[in-house]
C-alpha positions as a Markdown table, in Angstrom:
| # | Residue | x | y | z |
|---|---|---|---|---|
| 1 | Met | 160.3 | 11.1 | 88.4 |
| 2 | Ala | 157.9 | 14.0 | 89.0 |
| 3 | Ala | 155.3 | 15.0 | 86.7 |
| 4 | Phe | 155.8 | 18.5 | 85.0 |
| 5 | Gly | 153.0 | 21.1 | 86.2 |
| 6 | Ala | 153.1 | 24.2 | 84.4 |
| 7 | Tyr | 155.1 | 27.4 | 83.6 |
| 8 | Ser | 154.3 | 31.0 | 83.1 |
| 9 | Arg | 154.6 | 32.1 | 79.4 |
| 10 | Ala | 154.5 | 35.6 | 80.2 |
| 11 | Ala | 154.3 | 38.6 | 82.8 |
| 12 | Phe | 151.0 | 39.0 | 84.5 |
| 13 | Met | 148.7 | 41.5 | 82.8 |
| 14 | Thr | 145.1 | 42.3 | 83.8 |
| 15 | Ser | 142.0 | 41.4 | 81.9 |
| 16 | Pro | 139.5 | 44.0 | 80.3 |
| 17 | Thr | 136.3 | 44.5 | 81.9 |
| 18 | Asp | 132.9 | 46.0 | 81.0 |
| 19 | Glu | 133.9 | 49.2 | 82.4 |
| 20 | Asp | 137.6 | 49.2 | 81.4 |
| 21 | Pro | 138.5 | 47.7 | 77.9 |
| 22 | Tyr | 142.1 | 48.1 | 78.4 |
| 23 | Thr | 145.0 | 45.8 | 79.6 |
| 24 | Tyr | 147.6 | 46.8 | 82.0 |
| 25 | Gln | 151.3 | 45.8 | 83.5 |
| 26 | Val | 151.2 | 45.9 | 87.4 |
| 27 | Gly | 153.7 | 47.1 | 89.7 |
| 28 | Phe | 154.7 | 50.5 | 91.3 |
| 29 | Gly | 158.1 | 52.1 | 90.1 |
| 30 | Asn | 159.0 | 49.2 | 87.9 |
| 31 | Phe | 161.2 | 49.3 | 84.6 |
| 32 | Phe | 158.9 | 47.9 | 82.1 |
| 33 | Asn | 159.1 | 47.1 | 78.4 |
| 34 | Ser | 156.5 | 47.3 | 76.0 |
| 35 | Glu | 156.1 | 46.8 | 72.5 |
| 36 | Ala | 152.9 | 47.2 | 70.3 |
| 37 | Ile | 155.0 | 45.2 | 67.6 |
| 38 | Pro | 157.3 | 42.5 | 69.0 |
| 39 | Gly | 160.9 | 43.0 | 68.3 |
| 40 | Val | 161.1 | 46.6 | 68.2 |
| 41 | Ile | 162.9 | 47.5 | 71.1 |
| 42 | Pro | 166.8 | 47.3 | 70.5 |
| 43 | Thr | 168.7 | 44.6 | 72.4 |
| 44 | Ser | 171.4 | 46.0 | 74.9 |
| 45 | Gln | 171.4 | 49.4 | 73.7 |
| 46 | Asn | 168.9 | 52.3 | 73.6 |
| 47 | Thr | 170.0 | 54.3 | 70.2 |
| 48 | Pro | 171.1 | 51.7 | 67.5 |
| 49 | Gln | 172.3 | 53.4 | 64.2 |
| 50 | Thr | 169.0 | 52.4 | 62.6 |
| 51 | Cys | 165.8 | 51.5 | 64.5 |
| 52 | Lys | 163.6 | 48.7 | 63.2 |
| 53 | Tyr | 161.1 | 49.6 | 60.7 |
| 54 | Gly | 162.9 | 53.0 | 60.4 |
| 55 | Leu | 161.4 | 54.3 | 63.9 |
| 56 | Tyr | 163.1 | 57.3 | 65.8 |
| 57 | Ser | 164.6 | 56.6 | 69.3 |
| 58 | Glu | 163.6 | 59.4 | 71.7 |
| 59 | Gln | 164.3 | 59.7 | 75.5 |
| 60 | Leu | 162.1 | 61.5 | 78.0 |
| 61 | Thr | 163.8 | 62.4 | 81.5 |
| 62 | Ser | 161.9 | 63.3 | 84.5 |
| 63 | Thr | 165.0 | 63.4 | 87.0 |
| 64 | Gly | 168.6 | 64.7 | 86.5 |
| 65 | Phe | 171.2 | 62.7 | 84.6 |
| 66 | Ile | 173.2 | 62.3 | 87.9 |
| 67 | Ala | 170.2 | 61.7 | 90.2 |
| 68 | Ser | 170.7 | 58.5 | 92.4 |
| 69 | Arg | 169.7 | 55.3 | 90.9 |
| 70 | Ser | 167.0 | 54.7 | 93.2 |
| 71 | Thr | 165.3 | 58.1 | 92.3 |
| 72 | Met | 166.2 | 58.1 | 88.6 |
| 73 | Gln | 163.0 | 58.2 | 86.2 |
| 74 | His | 163.4 | 58.1 | 82.3 |
| 75 | Val | 161.6 | 56.1 | 79.3 |
| 76 | Trp | 162.8 | 55.5 | 75.9 |
| 77 | Phe | 160.3 | 55.8 | 73.0 |
| 78 | Tyr | 160.4 | 54.3 | 69.5 |
| 79 | Arg | 158.1 | 56.3 | 67.5 |
| 80 | Ile | 157.2 | 57.0 | 64.1 |
| 81 | Leu | 158.0 | 60.8 | 64.2 |
| 82 | Pro | 160.1 | 62.5 | 66.8 |
| 83 | Ala | 158.3 | 65.0 | 69.1 |
| 84 | Leu | 160.4 | 67.9 | 67.6 |
| 85 | Val | 158.3 | 67.8 | 64.6 |
| 86 | Gln | 155.9 | 70.7 | 65.5 |
| 87 | Gly | 155.1 | 74.2 | 65.0 |
| 88 | Thr | 155.9 | 77.3 | 67.2 |
| 89 | Ala | 154.0 | 77.6 | 70.1 |
| 90 | Thr | 151.9 | 80.8 | 70.9 |
| 91 | Lys | 150.5 | 81.8 | 74.3 |
| 92 | Leu | 146.7 | 81.0 | 74.7 |
| 93 | Ser | 144.5 | 84.0 | 75.7 |
| 94 | Thr | 141.7 | 81.7 | 77.2 |
| 95 | Asn | 141.6 | 79.9 | 80.6 |
| 96 | Gly | 143.0 | 82.5 | 83.0 |
| 97 | Asp | 142.2 | 80.7 | 85.9 |
| 98 | Val | 145.3 | 78.6 | 86.2 |
| 99 | Glu | 148.2 | 79.5 | 88.4 |
| 100 | Ser | 151.7 | 77.9 | 89.3 |
| 101 | Lys | 153.1 | 80.6 | 91.4 |
| 102 | Phe | 151.8 | 81.1 | 95.0 |
| 103 | Ser | 153.3 | 84.1 | 96.8 |
| 104 | Thr | 152.0 | 87.2 | 98.5 |
| 105 | Asn | 153.3 | 89.2 | 95.5 |
| 106 | Asn | 150.9 | 87.4 | 93.3 |
| 107 | Ala | 147.7 | 89.5 | 93.1 |
| 108 | Asn | 145.7 | 86.1 | 92.1 |
| 109 | Val | 146.5 | 84.4 | 95.4 |
| 110 | Asp | 145.5 | 85.2 | 99.1 |
| 111 | Phe | 146.3 | 83.2 | 102.4 |
| 112 | Pro | 143.2 | 83.1 | 104.4 |
| 113 | Pro | 143.4 | 81.6 | 108.0 |
| 114 | Asn | 140.0 | 80.2 | 107.8 |
| 115 | Val | 138.0 | 77.1 | 106.9 |
| 116 | Leu | 136.7 | 77.3 | 103.5 |
| 117 | Cys | 134.2 | 74.8 | 101.8 |
| 118 | Trp | 133.1 | 74.4 | 98.1 |
| 119 | Leu | 129.7 | 73.0 | 96.9 |
| 120 | Pro | 129.9 | 70.7 | 93.9 |
| 121 | Phe | 131.9 | 72.6 | 91.0 |
| 122 | Gln | 129.3 | 73.6 | 88.3 |
| 123 | Leu | 129.5 | 71.3 | 85.1 |
| 124 | Pro | 129.7 | 73.4 | 81.8 |
| 125 | Ser | 126.2 | 74.5 | 80.4 |
| 126 | Asp | 124.8 | 72.3 | 77.3 |
| 127 | Asn | 125.3 | 75.3 | 75.1 |
| 128 | Glu | 129.1 | 75.2 | 75.3 |
| 129 | Glu | 132.0 | 72.6 | 74.8 |
| 130 | Val | 134.8 | 72.4 | 77.4 |
| 131 | Asp | 137.4 | 69.9 | 77.4 |
| 132 | Phe | 139.6 | 68.9 | 80.2 |
| 133 | Ala | 142.2 | 71.3 | 79.2 |
| 134 | Gln | 139.7 | 74.5 | 78.9 |
| 135 | Gly | 137.9 | 73.4 | 82.2 |
| 136 | Leu | 141.1 | 73.0 | 84.3 |
| 137 | Lys | 140.9 | 75.9 | 87.3 |
| 138 | Thr | 143.5 | 76.4 | 90.1 |
| 139 | Ile | 142.2 | 76.5 | 93.6 |
| 140 | Ala | 145.2 | 76.6 | 95.9 |
| 141 | Gly | 148.9 | 75.9 | 95.9 |
| 142 | Asn | 152.3 | 76.5 | 97.4 |
| 143 | Gly | 155.8 | 77.4 | 95.6 |
| 144 | Asp | 156.6 | 78.3 | 92.2 |
| 145 | Ala | 156.6 | 75.8 | 89.4 |
| 146 | Thr | 159.7 | 77.5 | 87.7 |
| 147 | Met | 161.7 | 76.8 | 90.8 |
| 148 | Lys | 160.6 | 73.4 | 90.9 |
| 149 | Glu | 159.2 | 73.4 | 94.3 |
| 150 | Gly | 155.6 | 73.1 | 95.6 |
| 151 | Leu | 152.5 | 72.2 | 94.2 |
| 152 | Ala | 149.2 | 73.4 | 92.9 |
| 153 | Ile | 145.3 | 71.8 | 93.3 |
| 154 | His | 143.2 | 72.2 | 90.4 |
| 155 | Ile | 139.6 | 71.2 | 89.9 |
| 156 | Tyr | 138.4 | 70.4 | 86.3 |
| 157 | Thr | 134.8 | 70.3 | 84.6 |
| 158 | Ala | 134.4 | 69.2 | 81.1 |
| 159 | Asn | 131.7 | 67.9 | 78.9 |
| 160 | Ala | 133.6 | 67.6 | 75.7 |
| 161 | Ser | 136.4 | 65.2 | 74.6 |
| 162 | Met | 139.5 | 66.3 | 73.3 |
| 163 | Lys | 139.3 | 65.1 | 69.7 |
| 164 | Asn | 142.7 | 66.1 | 67.7 |
| 165 | Arg | 143.8 | 67.8 | 71.0 |
| 166 | Ala | 146.5 | 67.1 | 73.3 |
| 167 | Phe | 147.6 | 68.4 | 76.6 |
| 168 | Cys | 151.0 | 68.3 | 78.2 |
| 169 | Ser | 152.0 | 70.0 | 81.7 |
| 170 | Asn | 155.7 | 71.0 | 81.7 |
| 171 | Asp | 155.2 | 72.4 | 85.3 |
| 172 | Gly | 154.7 | 68.8 | 87.2 |
| 173 | Asp | 153.5 | 65.4 | 87.6 |
| 174 | Met | 149.5 | 65.4 | 87.7 |
| 175 | Leu | 147.6 | 63.3 | 89.8 |
| 176 | Ile | 143.9 | 63.2 | 88.6 |
| 177 | Ile | 141.0 | 61.8 | 90.6 |
| 178 | Pro | 137.6 | 61.6 | 88.7 |
| 179 | Gln | 134.5 | 62.4 | 90.7 |
| 180 | Gln | 132.1 | 62.1 | 88.0 |
| 181 | Gly | 132.3 | 60.3 | 84.6 |
| 182 | Arg | 135.1 | 57.9 | 83.4 |
| 183 | Leu | 138.3 | 59.3 | 81.8 |
| 184 | Asp | 139.4 | 57.4 | 78.8 |
| 185 | Ile | 142.9 | 58.7 | 78.6 |
| 186 | Gln | 145.4 | 58.3 | 75.6 |
| 187 | Thr | 148.9 | 58.8 | 76.7 |
| 188 | Glu | 152.3 | 58.3 | 74.6 |
| 189 | Leu | 152.9 | 55.3 | 76.4 |
| 190 | Gly | 149.3 | 53.7 | 76.1 |
| 191 | Leu | 145.7 | 54.0 | 77.1 |
| 192 | Leu | 144.1 | 54.1 | 80.6 |
| 193 | Met | 140.3 | 53.9 | 81.4 |
| 194 | Val | 140.1 | 56.1 | 84.8 |
| 195 | Gln | 136.7 | 55.7 | 86.9 |
| 196 | Pro | 135.5 | 57.5 | 89.8 |
| 197 | Gly | 137.3 | 56.0 | 92.7 |
| 198 | Glu | 140.5 | 55.7 | 90.8 |
| 199 | Leu | 143.5 | 57.9 | 90.8 |
| 200 | Val | 145.9 | 58.3 | 87.6 |
| 201 | Val | 149.3 | 59.9 | 87.6 |
| 202 | Ile | 150.8 | 61.5 | 84.4 |
| 203 | Gln | 154.4 | 62.5 | 84.5 |
| 204 | Ala | 155.4 | 66.3 | 83.6 |
| 205 | Gly | 156.2 | 66.3 | 79.7 |
| 206 | Ile | 154.1 | 63.6 | 78.8 |
| 207 | Lys | 151.4 | 64.3 | 76.5 |
| 208 | Phe | 147.9 | 63.0 | 76.5 |
| 209 | Lys | 144.3 | 63.3 | 75.3 |
| 210 | Ile | 141.1 | 62.7 | 77.5 |
| 211 | Ser | 137.8 | 61.6 | 76.0 |
| 212 | Leu | 134.7 | 61.3 | 78.2 |
| 213 | Pro | 132.9 | 58.1 | 77.6 |
| 214 | Asp | 130.1 | 58.7 | 80.1 |
| 215 | Gly | 129.3 | 62.5 | 79.1 |
| 216 | Pro | 130.1 | 65.3 | 81.5 |
| 217 | Ser | 132.8 | 64.8 | 83.9 |
| 218 | Arg | 134.2 | 66.5 | 87.1 |
| 219 | Gly | 137.4 | 66.0 | 89.4 |
| 220 | Tyr | 140.3 | 66.9 | 91.1 |
| 221 | Val | 143.9 | 67.4 | 90.2 |
| 222 | Gln | 147.1 | 67.6 | 92.6 |
| 223 | Glu | 150.3 | 68.9 | 90.6 |
| 224 | Val | 153.6 | 68.3 | 92.3 |
| 225 | Phe | 156.5 | 70.8 | 90.9 |
| 226 | Gly | 160.0 | 69.0 | 91.0 |
| 227 | Ser | 159.3 | 65.9 | 92.7 |
| 228 | His | 157.4 | 62.5 | 92.2 |
| 229 | Tyr | 154.8 | 60.6 | 93.8 |
| 230 | Glu | 156.0 | 57.5 | 95.8 |
| 231 | Leu | 154.9 | 55.1 | 98.1 |
| 232 | Pro | 155.2 | 56.1 | 101.6 |
| 233 | Asp | 157.6 | 54.2 | 104.0 |
| 234 | Met | 155.7 | 52.2 | 106.3 |
| 235 | Gly | 157.6 | 51.6 | 109.2 |
| 236 | Pro | 156.6 | 49.5 | 111.9 |
| 237 | Ile | 153.7 | 48.5 | 109.8 |
| 238 | Gly | 155.9 | 46.4 | 107.8 |
| 239 | Ala | 156.0 | 44.9 | 104.2 |
| 240 | Asn | 152.1 | 44.6 | 103.9 |
| 241 | Gly | 149.0 | 46.7 | 104.2 |
| 242 | Met | 148.2 | 50.2 | 102.8 |
| 243 | Ala | 148.6 | 50.7 | 98.9 |
| 244 | Leu | 150.1 | 47.5 | 97.7 |
| 245 | Pro | 152.6 | 48.0 | 94.7 |
| 246 | Arg | 150.9 | 45.2 | 92.7 |
| 247 | Asn | 147.7 | 47.3 | 92.8 |
| 248 | Phe | 149.0 | 49.9 | 90.6 |
| 249 | Glu | 148.5 | 49.4 | 86.9 |
| 250 | Cys | 150.5 | 50.8 | 84.1 |
| 251 | Pro | 149.7 | 51.0 | 80.3 |
| 252 | Val | 151.0 | 48.8 | 77.3 |
| 253 | Ala | 152.3 | 50.6 | 74.1 |
| 254 | Ser | 149.6 | 51.6 | 71.9 |
| 255 | Phe | 150.1 | 53.8 | 68.7 |
| 256 | Asp | 148.0 | 55.3 | 65.9 |
| 257 | Glu | 148.6 | 55.9 | 62.3 |
| 258 | Asp | 147.6 | 59.6 | 61.7 |
| 259 | Leu | 149.1 | 62.2 | 59.8 |
| 260 | Ser | 146.4 | 64.6 | 60.2 |
| 261 | Glu | 146.6 | 68.2 | 62.0 |
| 262 | Trp | 146.7 | 68.1 | 65.8 |
| 263 | Glu | 146.8 | 71.0 | 68.5 |
| 264 | Val | 148.9 | 70.2 | 71.7 |
| 265 | Val | 148.4 | 72.5 | 74.7 |
| 266 | Val | 151.5 | 72.8 | 76.9 |
| 267 | Lys | 151.0 | 74.4 | 80.4 |
| 268 | Leu | 154.3 | 75.9 | 81.5 |
| 269 | Ala | 154.8 | 78.4 | 84.5 |
| 270 | Gly | 150.7 | 78.3 | 85.0 |
| 271 | Lys | 150.4 | 79.7 | 81.3 |
| 272 | Leu | 148.6 | 77.8 | 78.4 |
| 273 | Trp | 150.6 | 77.5 | 75.1 |
| 274 | Ser | 149.4 | 76.1 | 72.1 |
| 275 | Tyr | 151.2 | 74.5 | 68.9 |
| 276 | Lys | 150.0 | 72.5 | 65.6 |
| 277 | Gln | 151.7 | 69.6 | 64.4 |
| 278 | Gln | 150.6 | 67.5 | 61.1 |
| 279 | His | 150.8 | 64.1 | 63.0 |
| 280 | Thr | 149.5 | 62.5 | 66.0 |
| 281 | Pro | 151.3 | 62.9 | 69.3 |
| 282 | Phe | 150.4 | 59.0 | 70.1 |
| 283 | Asp | 152.9 | 57.3 | 67.4 |
| 284 | Val | 155.0 | 55.5 | 70.1 |
| 285 | Val | 155.2 | 51.7 | 68.8 |
| 286 | Ala | 157.3 | 50.6 | 71.8 |
| 287 | Trp | 159.0 | 51.8 | 74.8 |
| 288 | His | 160.9 | 51.0 | 77.8 |
| 289 | Gly | 161.5 | 52.7 | 81.1 |
| 290 | Asn | 160.2 | 53.6 | 84.7 |
| 291 | Cys | 158.6 | 57.2 | 84.0 |
| 292 | Ile | 155.2 | 55.6 | 83.4 |
| 293 | Pro | 151.7 | 56.8 | 83.8 |
| 294 | Tyr | 149.7 | 54.7 | 86.3 |
| 295 | Lys | 146.3 | 54.3 | 88.0 |
| 296 | Tyr | 145.2 | 52.9 | 91.3 |
| 297 | Ala | 141.8 | 52.0 | 92.5 |
| 298 | Leu | 141.3 | 54.0 | 96.0 |
| 299 | Gly | 138.7 | 51.0 | 97.2 |
| 300 | Lys | 141.8 | 48.7 | 97.3 |
| 301 | Phe | 143.5 | 50.5 | 99.9 |
| 302 | Ile | 144.2 | 48.5 | 103.2 |
| 303 | Ser | 143.5 | 50.9 | 106.2 |
| 304 | Ala | 146.1 | 50.5 | 109.0 |
| 305 | Ala | 144.1 | 52.8 | 111.1 |
| 306 | Ala | 142.3 | 50.2 | 113.4 |
| 307 | Val | 143.5 | 50.7 | 117.0 |
| 308 | Asp | 142.5 | 49.4 | 120.5 |
| 309 | Arg | 142.2 | 53.1 | 121.8 |
| 310 | Asp | 142.6 | 56.6 | 120.6 |
| 311 | Gln | 143.0 | 57.3 | 116.9 |
| 312 | Ser | 145.7 | 56.8 | 114.5 |
| 313 | Asp | 147.5 | 59.8 | 113.0 |
| 314 | Pro | 146.6 | 60.8 | 109.5 |
| 315 | Ser | 149.6 | 59.3 | 107.9 |
| 316 | Ala | 148.1 | 55.9 | 108.3 |
| 317 | Tyr | 145.5 | 56.6 | 105.4 |
| 318 | Thr | 148.4 | 57.7 | 103.1 |
| 319 | Val | 148.3 | 56.2 | 99.6 |
| 320 | Leu | 150.9 | 58.1 | 97.8 |
| 321 | Thr | 153.7 | 60.7 | 99.2 |
| 322 | Ala | 155.7 | 63.5 | 97.3 |
| 323 | Lys | 158.9 | 64.2 | 99.1 |
| 324 | Ser | 160.2 | 67.9 | 99.6 |
| 325 | Lys | 163.8 | 69.0 | 99.7 |
| 326 | Ile | 163.6 | 68.7 | 103.5 |
| 327 | Pro | 164.1 | 65.2 | 105.0 |
| 328 | Gly | 161.1 | 63.9 | 106.7 |
| 329 | Ile | 158.9 | 66.5 | 105.2 |
| 330 | Ala | 156.5 | 65.6 | 102.3 |
| 331 | Ile | 155.3 | 68.4 | 99.7 |
| 332 | Ser | 152.0 | 66.5 | 100.1 |
| 333 | Glu | 150.5 | 63.1 | 101.4 |
| 334 | Val | 147.6 | 61.8 | 99.3 |
| 335 | Met | 145.2 | 60.1 | 101.6 |
| 336 | Ala | 142.1 | 57.7 | 101.1 |
| 337 | Phe | 139.3 | 57.5 | 103.7 |
| 338 | Thr | 137.4 | 54.2 | 102.8 |
| 339 | Pro | 134.9 | 51.9 | 104.6 |
| 340 | Lys | 136.6 | 50.3 | 108.0 |
| 341 | Trp | 135.8 | 49.0 | 111.3 |
| 342 | Asn | 135.8 | 51.2 | 114.4 |
| 343 | Ala | 136.1 | 49.3 | 117.6 |
| 344 | Thr | 138.1 | 51.5 | 119.8 |
| 345 | Thr | 137.2 | 51.3 | 123.6 |
| 346 | Asn | 137.0 | 54.3 | 126.1 |
| 347 | Ser | 137.8 | 56.6 | 123.1 |
| 348 | Phe | 136.3 | 60.1 | 121.5 |
| 349 | Arg | 135.6 | 58.5 | 117.9 |
| 350 | Pro | 134.8 | 61.4 | 115.8 |
| 351 | Pro | 137.9 | 63.3 | 114.7 |
| 352 | Tyr | 139.1 | 65.2 | 117.8 |
| 353 | Tyr | 139.7 | 69.0 | 117.8 |
| 354 | His | 143.0 | 69.7 | 116.3 |
| 355 | Arg | 145.4 | 72.3 | 114.8 |
| 356 | Asn | 147.8 | 71.3 | 112.2 |
| 357 | Met | 151.0 | 72.6 | 110.9 |
| 358 | Ala | 149.7 | 71.1 | 107.6 |
| 359 | Ala | 147.1 | 72.5 | 105.5 |
| 360 | Glu | 144.1 | 69.9 | 104.6 |
| 361 | Val | 142.3 | 69.9 | 101.5 |
| 362 | Met | 139.8 | 67.2 | 101.2 |
| 363 | Gly | 137.2 | 66.1 | 98.7 |
| 364 | Ile | 134.4 | 63.5 | 98.4 |
| 365 | Ile | 134.3 | 61.0 | 95.3 |
| 366 | Ser | 130.9 | 59.1 | 96.7 |
| 367 | Gly | 128.8 | 59.1 | 99.6 |
| 368 | Pro | 127.5 | 61.5 | 102.3 |
| 369 | Tyr | 129.9 | 63.3 | 104.7 |
| 370 | Gly | 130.1 | 62.1 | 108.0 |
| 371 | Gly | 131.0 | 65.0 | 109.7 |
| 372 | Ser | 129.0 | 68.1 | 111.1 |
| 373 | Ser | 131.4 | 71.0 | 110.5 |
| 374 | Arg | 130.7 | 71.9 | 106.9 |
| 375 | Asp | 128.5 | 71.2 | 104.0 |
| 376 | Leu | 131.0 | 69.1 | 102.0 |
| 377 | Arg | 129.3 | 67.1 | 99.5 |
| 378 | Ala | 130.6 | 64.8 | 96.5 |
| 379 | Gly | 132.2 | 67.0 | 93.8 |
| 380 | Gly | 133.0 | 70.0 | 96.3 |
| 381 | Leu | 136.0 | 70.5 | 98.5 |
| 382 | Ser | 137.2 | 71.9 | 101.7 |
| 383 | Phe | 140.2 | 73.6 | 103.0 |
| 384 | Gln | 141.8 | 74.2 | 106.4 |
| 385 | Ser | 144.7 | 76.6 | 106.5 |
| 386 | Ser | 147.8 | 75.7 | 108.6 |
| 387 | Tyr | 147.1 | 75.9 | 112.2 |
| 388 | Thr | 143.3 | 76.8 | 111.6 |
| 389 | Pro | 141.4 | 75.0 | 114.6 |
| 390 | His | 138.9 | 72.4 | 113.4 |
| 391 | Gly | 136.5 | 69.7 | 114.4 |
| 392 | Glu | 133.1 | 68.6 | 115.1 |
| 393 | Thr | 130.1 | 70.4 | 116.6 |
| 394 | Tyr | 128.9 | 70.5 | 120.1 |
| 395 | Glu | 126.2 | 68.3 | 119.3 |
| 396 | Thr | 128.4 | 65.5 | 117.7 |
| 397 | Tyr | 130.9 | 66.0 | 120.6 |
| 398 | Glu | 127.8 | 65.4 | 123.2 |
| 399 | Ala | 126.8 | 62.3 | 121.4 |
| 400 | Ala | 130.0 | 60.7 | 121.0 |
| 401 | Thr | 130.8 | 61.3 | 124.9 |
| 402 | Thr | 127.7 | 59.7 | 125.8 |
| 403 | Ala | 127.2 | 56.9 | 123.0 |
| 404 | Glu | 127.5 | 53.1 | 124.2 |
| 405 | Leu | 130.8 | 52.0 | 122.5 |
| 406 | Lys | 130.2 | 49.0 | 120.1 |
| 407 | Pro | 132.5 | 47.9 | 117.2 |
| 408 | Glu | 130.7 | 49.3 | 114.2 |
| 409 | Arg | 131.3 | 49.5 | 110.4 |
| 410 | Val | 131.7 | 53.3 | 109.3 |
| 411 | Gly | 131.7 | 54.6 | 105.8 |
| 412 | Glu | 129.9 | 52.3 | 103.9 |
| 413 | Gly | 129.3 | 53.4 | 100.4 |
| 414 | Phe | 131.9 | 56.6 | 101.2 |
| 415 | Leu | 135.1 | 57.3 | 99.4 |
| 416 | Ala | 137.1 | 60.4 | 99.8 |
| 417 | Phe | 140.6 | 62.0 | 99.7 |
| 418 | Met | 142.8 | 64.3 | 101.5 |
| 419 | Phe | 145.9 | 66.3 | 100.4 |
| 420 | His | 147.9 | 66.5 | 103.6 |
| 421 | Ile | 150.0 | 69.8 | 103.0 |
| 422 | Pro | 152.7 | 70.8 | 105.6 |
| 423 | Thr | 153.0 | 74.3 | 104.2 |
| 424 | His | 150.8 | 77.5 | 104.3 |
| 425 | Leu | 148.6 | 77.1 | 101.0 |
| 426 | Gly | 147.6 | 80.4 | 98.9 |
| 427 | Val | 143.8 | 80.2 | 97.7 |
| 428 | Thr | 143.2 | 81.7 | 94.1 |
| 429 | Lys | 140.7 | 84.7 | 93.4 |
| 430 | Tyr | 138.9 | 82.0 | 91.2 |
| 431 | Ala | 138.2 | 80.0 | 94.3 |
| 432 | Leu | 137.5 | 82.7 | 96.7 |
| 433 | Glu | 135.4 | 85.0 | 94.2 |
| 434 | Arg | 134.7 | 83.6 | 90.8 |
| 435 | Ser | 133.9 | 79.8 | 91.5 |
| 436 | Gly | 130.2 | 80.8 | 92.4 |
| 437 | Val | 130.3 | 77.6 | 94.9 |
| 438 | Leu | 132.0 | 79.0 | 97.8 |
| 439 | Asn | 129.8 | 77.9 | 100.9 |
| 440 | Ser | 131.9 | 78.1 | 104.0 |
| 441 | Pro | 130.8 | 77.2 | 107.4 |
| 442 | Ser | 129.7 | 79.8 | 109.8 |
| 443 | Pro | 131.3 | 80.3 | 113.1 |
| 444 | Ala | 127.8 | 80.3 | 114.7 |
| 445 | Leu | 128.0 | 76.4 | 114.3 |
| 446 | Phe | 130.1 | 76.2 | 117.4 |
| 447 | Asn | 128.0 | 78.7 | 119.6 |
| 448 | Ser | 126.6 | 75.8 | 121.5 |
| 449 | Met | 129.8 | 74.7 | 122.7 |
| 450 | Arg | 129.7 | 74.7 | 126.6 |
| 451 | Pro | 132.4 | 75.3 | 129.2 |
| 452 | His | 131.9 | 72.0 | 131.2 |
| 453 | Phe | 134.9 | 72.5 | 133.2 |
| 454 | Leu | 133.4 | 75.7 | 134.7 |
| 455 | Glu | 130.2 | 74.2 | 134.9 |
| 456 | Arg | 131.4 | 71.5 | 137.2 |
| 457 | Ala | 133.6 | 74.0 | 139.4 |
| 458 | Glu | 132.0 | 72.6 | 142.9 |
| 459 | Glu | 133.3 | 68.9 | 141.8 |
| 460 | Val | 136.8 | 70.7 | 140.9 |
| 461 | Asn | 137.0 | 72.3 | 144.1 |
| 462 | Glu | 136.2 | 69.2 | 146.2 |
| 463 | Asp | 139.0 | 67.4 | 144.5 |
| 464 | Leu | 141.4 | 70.2 | 145.3 |
| 465 | Arg | 140.4 | 70.4 | 148.7 |
| 466 | Arg | 140.9 | 66.7 | 149.1 |
| 467 | Met | 144.4 | 67.0 | 147.7 |
| 468 | Gly | 145.3 | 69.7 | 150.0 |
| 469 | Leu | 145.4 | 72.4 | 147.2 |
| 470 | Pro | 143.6 | 76.0 | 147.0 |
| 471 | Pro | 140.2 | 76.1 | 145.1 |
| 472 | Leu | 139.6 | 77.7 | 142.0 |
| 473 | Gly | 139.7 | 81.4 | 142.1 |
| 474 | Thr | 142.2 | 81.7 | 144.7 |
| 475 | Pro | 144.3 | 85.0 | 144.0 |
| 476 | Arg | 147.7 | 84.6 | 142.6 |
| 477 | Ser | 150.3 | 85.4 | 145.4 |
């Protein structure tokens, strides 16, 4: 008879670390159950006549009721007080630099066909307190949140924690990438510690509070309207590589007992509203569902971009995608640029000269920028409009075309992201006029480009002669 080995007594959970004291469930798109007090979630139903301990059942949906099962997202809360116990919302007069409508009839938005670059966005001064909600500024976007179509790209700079204050975006799902300073995020579903080099997604309608354990913080936000982030299809790559589902981490239920006064700031149609309530928003004792905030460490991305020759398309770097209503077209693809090997043969290794139908927004989390076409730094941002030409300087071109090609490790210590957006992007007046850090590259960077073809006209004509063809400059008949 075989000797018994062992069996698992619980689902896999992560372990706390010095940098992150919290525990997480792992998986992407999973339907999780989580109880801060065992036995709270009702068996085989969602809304029993009476919930255990007198808790209230409450559902949050982030898709339509008749959405296909594969796309449906919702979560059931079992909480101390329902969310409707709140005051009347009033519009805030502060922070007018948030936008959600990106069209030519919005005077706060323009559509420049240029390459733009911003130096690191300035942190708040020591003589003012600015939290995440107050430090949110919109840089660019497309579509309209009221139509549930499009996206917005924001930056945030903050030096204060949110204390008895919570934030909620009713416009879209927010993907947040801290560049400086950890974010200690309390959500209705539990706690997440998000470090520079990680991203976190918080779905529309979910309240959260951000504390700053490391002091002043800066980072980036991409908010999608009417869509959700999902893993990209992998096609011929197969089942493995890129962003592994098991590397996404979701919080476990956690609640506070707190009947003090709280302020909740709501973003709706790009405007900020505020209401008061006499209890914490973070009183969910248990929950079950699949509309769950999650985080992911970009350093865990497994690049599929190594090739024998030429270069892979940028889609090989995609971590998450948000689909549009047009099949095969994304609202945005979120890409990660991590260290990798480059062993291509007989190939131009820098980014080739290109004009994309997609707009590109890139930010650096850590490390120096390896390109030569702009002064992009960690904490800053770059923007290329649709079809705007971009590439490297002539000096980089000349070095790359004469170098001895050997396998090399590139990007050590470097971590960056790109939002690849296949629509025209409107840029806000804040980004163009009031940010104080706009530092776009000069066209003179490319004045040294040489017309090598014309310089080698004699060689070209000799080849044409051998092929029995007329030389360059022959008049058209």
